[in-house]
N, C-alpha and C positions, 0 to 999 in steps of 0.2 A: 444492526448490521449482523446478519447471520453468517455471512461468508468469512472465511479466513484469508481470502486472497490478499486483502490489504495488509494484514499482519505479515504474511509470507513475503510479499513484495517489499515491504519496508525492511525486513530482515535481509533480503537479497541485496537491496540497494545500500543499506548500511554496511554490509560486508564488502561490497565493491568499493565504497568510499574508504573504508578502513584499509583495504589493500592498496588502493591508489595512493593514500597518504604515505605508505611505506615503500613506494616505488614499484609495486607489482600491479600492473594495470589490467590484467585479465583474470577471470575466473571461469572455470568450466561449470556446466550445469550439474555435473556429478559432485564437484566441490561444494557448490551451493546447497545441493540436496543433502549432503552429509551434515552441513552446518545447521540447516533448517530442520532436518529430521524427517524428510519426506522423499517421495519418489522423484527421480530426475525428470520424469514426464510432466509432473506438476510444475516444476521449475521451468522447463522448456516452454510450456504454454504461457506462463507469465512473462518469460523473456520476450516472446513474440509480441505480447500486448505492450510491454514497456518499450520495446523497440519501435513499434508503430507510433507510439506516443512521443517519440523523440527523446526519451529519458535515458535510454541506454543504446549502445551499439553492440552488435554481435557479429562475430566472424565464425563461420562454420568450418569444420574439417580439422585436419591435423594442425596443431599449434593455435587453434581457434579459442574462442572464449568470449566473454562479455565484459564490458566496462561502461562507465558512465559517459554519456554523450556530451556532458558539460560538467563544470565543477559542481561538487556536492553543495556548495554554498549557494548555488543558483537553482537548486531543485527543491521545491516545497513539498511537504507531505500532502498537501491538497492536490498537487499535480499527480502524485502517485495514486491517491485514492480515486481521482477522476479517471485515470487511465485504467485501473483494474476493475472498477465498479461500473464504468460506462454510465448508462442512463438509469441503472437500478437505483431506486430510492433507498436511502439509509434506513428509514423507518416507514412501515406501511400499515395501512388499516387492514383489518381482517377481511377476507373475501366474503361476499354475500351481503345480504341486507340484514340489519339487526331486527330482532323480533319487535314489532311495533306495539305489542301489548305491554311492553315494559316502560316505566317512566323515564328511564335513562336512554333508551333506544333512539328516540327522535333527535337527541342532542349530542350523543357521544362522538359520532364521526366528525361533526363540525368542530367540536372542541379539540379532538385529537389532531385534526388537520391543521388547526391553528397552532397548537402546541408543537407538533412535529416541525412545522415551518420555522418556529422560533429556535428549536433545538438544532435543526439543520443549519440555520444561519450561524449560530454560535459555534458549532463544530467546524464549519467551513472557514470561518474567520480565524479560529485557533490554528487549524491545520495550515492555512495560508501563511501564518506568521512564523512557522517553524521550517527551517531548512534541514536537509539531510545532515549537514555538518553539525548543526545545533543538536539534532537528535543524537548523533554519535557522541558528542561531547557530554550530553546529559546522561547517557548511559555508561559513561566512563571509558569509551573506547580510545580516547586520546591518550589515556594513561596505560592502557593495556599493552603489555610487552609481548605477549604471545599471540601468534596467529590463531584465529578461530576456525580456519578451514584449511 
């Protein structure tokens, strides 16, 4: 996976869940951008994607912000990955045809196709088994006393 969208989206959603546990239900794109360390435009694009996927809700304008559309314990990391990556494969074969004069060339794409399918299944199974609540607990946010945004 060469894109950082998934990592940024998990950071944003983890942050929303952290704030919701503490009674603050909304965050602005500027607050999230400061926490993630990126431009608010990047955050706004991901907010749109996550909103269309039904993972978050966003209210624009003064007093607006974003919050989780349902409890963090009901959102899996797989849902987030699928929302931000869409149909893009996690692992891909190199473009073009391999040089057929090589002993490896006739077999490598078939081998990698099967290997990538196994890796993809294992990754998807693992991400489906982890909720945003579990992610936040694993990284210690339950014990964190200070706000991170």
